[in-house]
C-alpha positions as CSV (number, residue, x, y, z in Angstrom):
1,M,115.7,186.8,119.6
2,L,118.3,184.6,121.4
3,K,118.0,180.7,121.4
4,K,116.2,179.2,124.3
5,Y,118.4,176.3,125.2
6,Q,116.1,175.0,128.1
7,P,112.6,176.5,127.4
8,E,111.4,175.2,130.6
9,R,113.8,177.0,132.7
10,T,112.2,180.2,132.9
11,D,114.0,181.2,135.9
12,L,116.8,182.3,133.5
13,L,116.1,185.4,131.6
14,I,117.3,184.1,128.2
15,N,114.7,181.6,128.4
16,T,111.8,183.9,128.7
17,D,110.2,186.4,126.3
18,W,112.4,189.1,127.5
19,G,112.5,192.8,126.4
20,I,110.1,194.7,124.1
21,P,110.0,194.2,120.3
22,S,111.7,197.1,118.5
23,D,108.4,197.5,116.4
24,Q,106.2,198.1,119.6
25,L,108.0,200.9,121.1
26,P,109.5,204.3,119.3
27,R,113.0,204.7,119.5
28,E,112.6,208.1,121.4
29,T,110.2,206.6,124.0
30,A,112.7,203.6,124.5
31,E,115.8,205.9,124.8
32,S,114.0,208.3,127.3
33,R,113.4,205.4,129.3
34,G,117.1,204.3,129.3
35,L,116.5,201.1,127.2
36,K,118.9,199.8,124.7
37,L,118.4,197.8,121.4
38,F,119.7,194.3,121.6
39,H,118.6,191.7,118.9
40,D,115.8,193.9,117.8
41,R,114.4,194.1,121.2
42,W,114.6,196.9,123.8
43,I,116.0,195.9,127.2
44,T,117.8,197.7,130.2
45,K,121.5,197.8,130.5
46,A,121.3,195.1,133.5
47,E,119.1,192.6,131.2
48,K,121.7,193.0,128.3
49,R,124.7,192.2,130.5
50,Q,122.7,189.1,132.0
51,L,121.5,187.8,128.6
52,R,125.0,188.1,127.5
53,D,126.4,186.4,130.4
54,E,123.7,183.4,130.3
55,H,124.3,183.2,126.4
56,G,128.0,183.0,126.9
57,T,127.7,180.5,129.8
58,Y,125.5,178.2,127.6
59,D,128.0,178.1,124.9
60,S,130.8,177.6,127.2
61,I,129.1,174.4,128.8
62,R,128.6,173.1,125.5
63,I,132.3,173.7,124.2
64,V,133.4,172.0,127.4
65,G,131.4,169.1,126.6
66,C,132.6,169.0,123.1
67,L,136.3,169.2,124.3
68,L,135.8,166.1,126.5
69,M,134.3,164.2,123.6
70,V,137.2,165.3,121.4
71,I,139.8,164.1,124.0
72,T,137.8,160.9,124.1
73,L,138.1,160.8,120.2
74,L,142.0,161.2,120.5
75,I,142.3,158.3,122.9
76,F,140.4,156.0,120.6
77,I,142.4,157.2,117.7
78,N,145.7,156.3,119.3
79,I,144.3,153.2,121.0
80,G,146.9,151.0,119.0
81,D,149.8,152.9,120.6
82,I,148.2,152.6,124.1
83,F,147.6,148.9,123.6
84,R,151.4,148.3,123.8
85,D,151.5,149.3,127.4
86,G,149.2,146.3,128.1
87,I,145.6,145.1,128.4
88,L,145.4,146.4,132.0
89,Y,146.5,149.9,131.1
90,T,144.4,150.1,128.1
91,S,141.3,148.9,129.7
92,L,141.9,151.8,132.4
93,V,142.3,154.3,129.6
94,V,139.1,153.2,127.8
95,V,137.0,153.2,130.9
96,F,138.1,156.7,131.5
97,G,137.4,157.6,127.9
98,F,133.9,156.4,128.3
99,V,133.6,158.5,131.4
100,M,134.8,161.5,129.5
101,L,132.4,160.7,126.7
102,T,129.4,160.5,129.3
103,A,130.2,163.7,130.8
104,G,130.8,165.3,127.5
105,I,127.4,164.1,126.1
106,G,125.7,165.2,129.3
107,L,127.0,168.8,129.4
108,I,125.7,169.3,125.8
109,R,122.2,168.4,127.4
110,F,123.1,170.6,130.5
111,K,122.5,167.6,132.9
112,R,123.8,168.0,136.5
113,F,125.3,164.6,136.9
114,A,127.6,165.2,133.8
115,R,128.8,168.4,135.3
116,N,129.7,166.8,138.5
117,I,131.5,163.9,136.6
118,A,133.4,166.4,134.6
119,V,134.5,168.3,137.5
120,L,136.2,165.0,138.8
121,V,137.6,164.4,135.4
122,F,139.3,168.2,135.3
123,L,140.6,167.9,138.8
124,S,142.3,164.8,137.7
125,F,143.8,166.6,134.7
126,L,145.6,169.0,137.1
127,V,147.1,166.1,139.1
128,L,148.1,163.7,136.5
129,P,150.7,165.9,134.9
130,F,152.4,166.0,138.1
131,T,152.7,162.3,138.7
132,P,155.5,160.0,137.0
133,L,152.7,158.7,134.9
134,L,152.7,161.8,132.6
135,R,155.5,163.8,133.7
136,D,157.4,163.2,130.7
137,D,154.4,163.3,128.5
138,K,154.4,166.1,125.8
139,G,150.6,166.3,126.1
140,S,150.9,167.3,129.9
141,P,150.7,171.2,129.5
142,F,147.5,170.6,127.3
143,I,145.7,168.2,129.8
144,A,146.5,170.8,132.8
145,I,145.4,173.9,130.8
146,S,142.1,171.8,129.7
147,G,141.6,171.1,133.4
148,L,141.7,174.8,134.3
149,I,139.6,175.6,131.4
150,G,136.9,173.1,132.4
151,L,136.8,174.0,136.0
152,Y,136.6,177.8,135.5
153,Y,133.5,177.4,133.0
154,L,131.8,174.8,135.1
155,L,132.1,176.3,138.5
156,R,131.0,179.9,137.3
157,K,128.0,181.2,139.4
158,T,125.8,181.3,136.2
159,A,127.0,177.8,135.0
160,R,126.0,176.2,138.2
161,K,122.4,178.0,138.1
162,I,122.1,176.8,134.5
163,I,122.9,173.2,135.4
164,A,121.1,173.0,138.7
165,S,117.5,171.8,139.0
166,P,114.9,174.8,138.9
167,V,113.8,176.0,142.3
168,E,110.4,175.0,143.3
169,S,108.2,178.1,143.8
170,T,105.3,176.4,145.8
171,S,107.1,176.8,149.0
172,A,109.7,179.2,150.3
173,D,111.3,176.8,152.5
174,T,111.7,174.1,149.8
175,K,115.2,172.8,149.9
176,E,116.7,171.1,147.0
177,K,117.9,167.6,148.2
178,R,120.3,165.3,146.5
179,P,119.3,161.7,146.7
180,V,121.5,159.3,149.0
181,V,121.9,157.1,145.9
182,R,123.3,159.9,143.8
183,K,125.8,160.8,146.5
184,A,127.0,157.5,146.6
185,A,127.2,157.1,143.0
186,Y,129.6,160.2,143.0
187,A,131.7,158.7,146.0
188,I,132.1,155.5,144.0
189,L,133.1,157.4,140.9
190,L,135.8,159.5,142.9
191,L,137.0,156.1,144.6
192,L,137.4,154.6,141.1
193,A,139.1,157.5,140.0
194,V,141.8,157.4,142.7
195,F,142.1,153.7,142.1
196,A,142.6,153.9,138.6
197,T,145.2,156.7,138.8
198,Y,147.0,154.7,141.5
199,T,146.9,151.5,139.4
200,I,148.1,153.1,136.3
201,Y,151.1,154.7,138.5
202,D,152.0,151.4,139.9
203,V,152.0,149.6,136.6
204,R,154.1,152.4,134.9
205,Q,156.5,152.4,137.7
206,A,157.0,148.5,137.6
207,K,157.4,148.9,133.7
208,R,160.4,151.4,134.4
209,T,161.8,149.2,136.9
210,A,161.8,146.2,134.5
211,A,163.4,148.1,131.8
212,D,166.1,149.5,134.1
213,I,166.8,145.8,135.2
214,C,167.4,144.8,131.6
215,L,169.4,148.0,131.1
216,N,171.9,147.0,133.7
217,A,172.1,143.4,132.8
218,E,175.1,143.8,130.6
219,K,176.6,140.9,128.5
220,G,179.5,139.2,130.3
221,T,178.3,140.0,133.8
222,P,178.5,137.1,136.3
223,L,174.9,135.9,136.6
224,G,175.0,135.1,140.5
225,K,176.5,138.6,141.4
226,F,173.7,140.2,139.0
227,L,171.0,138.4,140.8
228,S,172.1,139.2,144.3
229,K,171.0,142.7,143.8
230,F,167.2,141.9,143.8
231,P,165.8,141.0,147.3
232,E,163.1,138.5,147.4
233,K,160.6,140.9,149.2
234,D,160.6,143.2,146.1
235,Y,161.2,140.7,143.3
236,K,160.1,137.1,142.1
237,M,162.7,135.1,140.3
238,I,161.3,132.5,137.7
239,R,164.5,130.3,136.8
240,R,164.8,128.3,133.7
241,A,167.6,126.5,132.2
242,E,168.8,129.1,129.9
243,S,167.1,132.3,131.5
244,V,165.8,134.0,134.7
245,M,162.9,136.1,134.8
246,I,163.1,139.0,137.3
247,V,159.5,140.2,138.1
248,P,159.0,143.3,140.2
249,K,156.4,142.6,142.6
250,S,154.8,146.1,142.3
251,G,152.4,146.6,139.4
252,M,150.5,143.4,140.1
253,G,153.4,141.5,138.7
254,R,152.7,142.3,135.1
255,N,156.3,143.4,133.9
256,Y,159.4,141.3,133.9
257,C,163.1,141.3,132.6
258,K,164.1,138.1,131.0
259,V,167.8,137.6,131.5
260,S,169.2,134.9,129.2
261,H,172.5,133.1,130.4
262,D,174.9,130.3,129.8
263,G,174.8,129.1,133.4
264,R,177.7,131.7,134.5
265,I,177.4,134.9,132.6
266,I,174.7,136.9,131.0
267,T,174.2,136.6,127.3
268,G,171.1,139.1,126.9
269,A,168.2,140.6,128.4
270,K,164.7,142.0,127.5
271,T,161.6,143.3,128.8
272,G,158.3,141.7,128.6
273,T,154.7,142.0,129.9
274,N,152.3,139.3,131.5
275,D,148.7,140.2,130.3
């Protein structure tokens, strides 16, 4: 007998006492009625297909949930390397990790809110590899493939039925309603995901801009000529006696290039982050 994942969901065949026990029906009689033996029970071909589909879908949902939890674990294992990009970037990654962890735990329990969050997460997996944020990341193909796998298994018809609330049988006209509060929560999650993605992208772009500034700040270059390349509308200059900090206004002004000088020419340059 296959495991009943949701005993209360008798609208799914796998959660019922399906079929006829093999010891209660002679083989000749069962075969004459077109029944097939499956897990020591006699069932029809259609029931066998349905049971396999439902069993496989239950397992796939739980596997997808475990996948999200594993990705979260990888994030926290590598938190030291992630922290090098600054507190803001690290905070966003940690929040995203907790969102995935929540979705993973919820999927293992076949919760609908978890499926909706997971769908947004897997959609972001399809977008992030094509942004400058992860374009050069070696893990981008894995992220994109994970997104496709997750969406496929969560959006299948049987998966939607398993995760949806059971249909009320008291009235044929009863319609399942989603609370306004829940809709608002999903909308907020979507907005947060978009905001987080944009913020991470903006911060990464500013970091690259600061790195390019330092790369072009060659020793011996006249200081005035070099600084004239950076308009005030895009950069903030913090001048000191022996250095000038060039801060790109994008990325919330967190990244900078500190150019050292002797008053006339550049003597060195290095990047930094304001946390």
